[in-house]
N, C-alpha and C positions, 0 to 999 in steps of 0.2 A: 226587358230592361228599358226603363223610361229615358227618352232623349228629350232634353229641354229645347225650347224654341230657338235659343241662341247657340245651339250646338249642332255638330254634324257627326255622323257615324261613318267612318271610312274603313273599307276593307284594305288590307295591306298584305304583302307577301302572298299574292294570289289567293287571298281570302283566308289564309291561315291565322291571321291576326285581324281583329277589329278594334278600332280606336275611336273613342269619343273625344272630340275637341271643340273648343269654342270657335264660332264662326269668325269672330273679330278679336279674340284673345290670343294667348300663347299657343302656338302650334309647333309640334316637333319638326325638325328638319334633318338633313343628311348627317349632321354632326352626331346625333344620337344613334343613328343606324351604323355608322362607321365605328363608333365606340363599342357598341354591342358586338360587332364583328371582330374587333380587336381583342376582346376579352378572351382569356384562356383559363380554363379551370385546371388546376394542378392536383386538387384533392377535394373531397367533400367538405362542406362547411357552410358557414353563414356569410351571406353577401348583403351589403347595404348600398342602396343608391341614394346619395346625398343630393337633395333637390330633384326629386323624381319627376316633377311635372306631370305629364300624362301617364307615366309609368311605362312608356314604350321600351326603355332600355332593358328593364328586367323581363318584360314580356318576350322580347326577342331572345335574350339570353336563355330563357326557359325552353325555347324551341330546341336548343342543343343540350342544355344541362338542367334537366328537370329535378335532379336529386339534390340541388342546393336548397338551403334554408333562406328564404327571401325576406328582406326588410327594406323599407323605404321611408325616407324623411322628406317632408314637404312643409314649407312655412305658410304658403298661401291657402286660404280657405277654399277658394274655387278649384284650385288644382288638386288639393287634398281630396276633395269630393270626387273629382273626375278620375283621379288615380284609383281610388277605391272601387269605383264602378267599372273601370277598365280591367282591373285585376279579376273582378268577379265575372265580367263578360268573357274573359279569356281563360276562365277556370284555373286561375293561378292563385295559390294561397300565399299571401304576402302580409307581413306584419307592418301596417302603415302607421307611422307616427307623425303627428302634426307638431312641428317645433322648429326652432332656429338653430342652424348649424353652429352658431357662436355660443350656444348654450349646451353643447353636446355632452358636457360632463354631468349635467342634470338629467340627461335622458338615457345614458347608457354607462355601464361600467367600462373601465379601460381594458384594452387588449381582449376584446370580445368578438372580433370578426376575423375571418380568414381573408375576406375580400371587401374592399371599398371601391366603388366606382362613382364617377361624377362627370357631368357635363355642366360645369359651373357657369354662373353669370359673369362672363369674362370681359365685357366691355367696361372700361373705366368710366366713372361718372363724368358727365358732360351734358351734351344735348340728349335728353331722354325721350323715349317713345311716349306718345300721349296716353296710350293705354297703360294703366298702372300694372296690370298683370304681366304684360310684355316687358315693361320697364324693370320690374323686380326679377323676372326670369333671365333677363339678358344683360343687365348692367350691375355694377358693384355697389349700388346705392344702399343695400341692406347687409350684404356680406361680400367680401372679396374672395378671389380665388385662393389667396393665402389663408383665409379662414377655413376654406374647405380642405386645404392640404393639412393644416394644423389638426383639424378634426379627424382626418384620416389617420394621421400618426397616432393620435390618442386611441382610436378604435381598433387599430390593427394589432394582431398578435405578432410576435417575432416571426419573421419569414412570411408574413401575410403580404398580399399583393394589392397595390393601389393602381387604378386605371383612370386616366383623365384625357380629355381633349381640350385644346386651347389654341389661341392664335399663335401662328408661327413666330411673329415678332416678339412674343413674350417668352420664347423658349429659354434663352440664357437666364433670365430672371427667375423663372419658375423652377427650372432644374436646380439652380443654386438654392432656392428656398426649400425644395424637397430634401436635398441633402442635409440642410440645416435642421430639418425635422426628422432626420434619421431614416428617410425613405430614399433608397439608392436606385437611381434609374437603371433599368436592365434591358428594356426594349423601347425603341423609338421608331415611329413610322410617320413620315410626312404625308400631307395631302396636297396635291396639285390639281387645279381645275383642268389643266390639259398638260400634255408632255412638254409644251413650249412655254408654259407659264410657271412663275415662282410659286413656292409653297404658300398656302394661306393658313394652314392649320398643322398641328402636330398631335400625335397620340403618344402617350407614354405609359409604360408599366414600371412601377417601382416596387422594390421589396424592402420591407421594414428590417432594419439592422443587418442588411446584407453586405457582402464585400463589394468593392468596386469592380466594374466591368459591364459594358453596355453594348448591345447589338443594335445597329441601325438597319432596319429592315427595308426591303424594297418599298417604294412609296405607293400610296393609292393615287391613281390617275382617274379623275372623275369622268371627263369627256373625251371620247375619241374625236368628235367634231363639236367643239364648243359653240360654234355659230348655229348649228342645227340642233344643239342640245342632245346629241347622240352619245349615250354612255359607252364606256369601255366594256369589254366582255366581263371583266371582274365585277364591275359595278352592277351590270345587268344580273349577274348570278346572285349577288347579294340582295338586290332589290326584289327579284322575282322569286328566289328560292331560299335565301339566307343560308345556303349550303347545308341544309339539314339532311 
């Protein structure tokens, strides 16, 4: 596998996974790892990652659920190329499509997936990162979180599952929007930097055309000692073993 001069090859999960990333472009972070950990398979079927980036989410999910049919959508040329190489490097067969989530109806038929997962670009437009790859991946300049939710609703079969991570401050807005798109929140889990700090993110699983009723699960606590950057045991287990 050829690694370009502006890229790095990083082992992850004690070498179970290897990821190609840009040295100065978009690089995955803990959000994607927690989202993959939050995912639950209820039956066999097709899963699509909207805005796949490096492909890390599907690669991690495949460590637990190899029998899914994997699809990925990415708008950026550079990340589309990296995702393809990462899937090949990790011996995962993924149908990778280059395209815009806002044009989802031109790319897939409706009601064609059992699972949709996304770590969308959830920072509202304002001061943008100088690097255009990072800007597109992290801000809503080209597509909003609402665009991703609408696309998920279009793609999901009845009783299909939608998984997303986003900023805690946007929870009321986005839960309301999900319900308006006929995706009913069924599980929510908050993310706290430490046990003494407020939540910064939330993860949600929603079911297409389901009845009301939601479970608030115990939160992810990232650091046992935030000053020393010492992870909690749960985070250590996820980052070192991914509970496989």
